[in-house]
N, C-alpha and C positions, 0 to 999 in steps of 0.2 A: 630442484624439480620435485624431490620426494616430499619435500615440506609442502610445495603448493598441492600435490596430489593428496597428502594427507589432510591439508586443510579444506580441500574441495569435498573430500569424503566425509569430514566432520560437518560441514554444511549441509552436504546432502542428507546425512543421517539426522541432524537435528530437524531439518524440514519434514523429513518423512515421518519422525516421530510426532511432531505437532500435528500433522495432518491426521495422524491416528489418534489425535487428541491425548497424547503422553505429555501432560502438562510439567513434569519433572524435569523435561528438557530446559525449561526456562531457568531453572536453578543453575544448570551448568553453563548455559549461554551468558547469564549474568556474571558468573563468576571467572570467565575466560575472556581476558582483554583482547586476545587474537581473534575473537568472534566479531569485533567491531566492523572491520572491513567487510567480512562475510555478510553481516546484517545489512550493510548499505548496498551490497551487491544484490541481496535477494530483494530489496525494495525496487532498486532499479530493474532487476530481471522480470519481476512481476510486473512492472510498469510497461516494459517492453512487450510483455506478452499481451497486456491489455491493448497496447497500440497496434500489436499485430491483429488482434481481433477486430479493432475499428477499420484497419486497412483491409482486411478480408472481407469485411461487410460492404465496404465501399466498391470493392473490385465486382461485386456480384449486383451491384445496385444501380440501375439506370439514373441518368442525371447527376452522378456524384463522380468527381475527377478523383481517381484512385492514387494517382501520382502525387496530387496535392495533399491527400489524406496520409500518404505515406511520410511526407516530410513534417507536415504540422502535427498529426497526432501520434504518429509512431517515432519519430526522431526527436522533435522539439518537445511534444507532449510527455514523452517518457522521462526526460531529463527534467522537465519542469514540475512533473508529479513528484519526483524524488525529492526535490527541493521544497515542495509544499509539505510532503511528509516531514521533513525536519522541523517544519512550523508546528506540525502536530504534536511532535515530541516535546519541542520546547514549551508550548502551551500547557502541556500535561505537567511538565518539570515545574513551571512557575506556579500552577495552581496547587500541585502537592506541597511544595516548598513554602510558599508565601500564604496561601490560603489556609492551609491545614498544618504547616509546620512539621509535614512527615518527612522522615529519613529517606533521602533518595539520592541517586547519583546520575547526572545526564547521560554518561556513556553506558551505564547499565541499561538505562531506558532505551537508548540507541540500540543496543544489542538486542534486549528482549522484543522490543516494539518492532524492530526491523524484520527478525523472524516471523513475528506474528502476522506481518503484512504478505506473507507468502500466498495465501489463498486468492489474492487479487490477480494472481496468474490466471486463475479460472475464467478471467474476463475475456480470455481468446476465444471463447464460445459465444461470445456476443455475435460472431460472424455468422452463426446459424439463424436463419430467417425464421421468425416468430418466436425466438427464445431470446432475443437481445436483451430486454430488460429483466426477465428472470435470472439469467445468467449474471448479468451485471450487478443485480441487487444482491444476490446470493454471495458473491465472491466478496463484495464489500462488508456484508452482514457477518459472515464468518471471520473475516479479518478483524472487525471491530470486537467481536466476541472474544478472539484470542488475545487481542491487544488488551482488553481489561485484566485477563490472567496474567499478561506479561508485566503490566503495572503493579499488580499485587506482588509478583515475585521479585520486583526490583525496588520495593519501597516498603516503608512501615504503614503505609496507608490502610486505613479501614476499607471493606468492600464498597460502601457507599460512597467514600472519598475517591477511590479509585474511578467509580463509574462518573461521578461529576467531573473529574479530571479529563477522563477520556471523551465524554461527551462534548466537553468543551473544546478539547483539541480537535476532535473529528469535525466539529461544526465549522471551526475556523478552516481546515483542510477543504471542507466542501465547499465554502464560499469561494476560497482561492481558486479552486478548481473550477467552479461555476463561472468566475471572472474569466479565466482562461479559455473556456469552452466558447465564450463569447467574442474572443479576440481573434481577428483574422478568420473568420469563419469560412468553411469550405461549402460552397454551394448550399448556404443557409442551414447546413447540418451541425457543423460543430468546428471548433477552432483548435487551439493549443492544448488539447487534453486527450487523453487515451481512455479506452473502454467505456463505460456506461457514461462518464461525464462528456464524452464527445457528442452524445446525442440529445436532441431535443425530445423531452419524454412526451410531448404531444404529437410525435409523428406518427 
């Protein structure tokens, strides 16, 4: 019990430091194997928050079935987004290792990139009418920015190499999430995706 408490405090401390843009936290996260599970939990937790945002938006929107959004976007979407995030990390690893020959470790990338995904939790504010797209875009933009620094902390890649790897990984992640958003659509709004990806951007 004390170990779990200490671990949760460590996760919360790292997330707090990163949200304050204390990038030195990445060096600690990278070097701590016990942070791997915490990183995955951060990704899942942020995805759940994004799903809650979609669901709350649906609950106050006429013509949208909130209960259906709850199961598709919040429950299924959160899990699927977490799995899609692993593809993002894997693509970054492959680009760095194969295209650039950079020294990197897959589990170190999981740890640092997982914590860098924390700002996606801000997607809960897509529930605010009129600010759906701004909050959705902001949360993803900050996560991508932090992920760039996470990659640099976890590899020997040059900044431009980390940028190319990150853009490649995020592009694949976005395509996967876009496909999921079009699967089992809820009242023509969105399907199996939480947060910004739930919405048709022409609504």
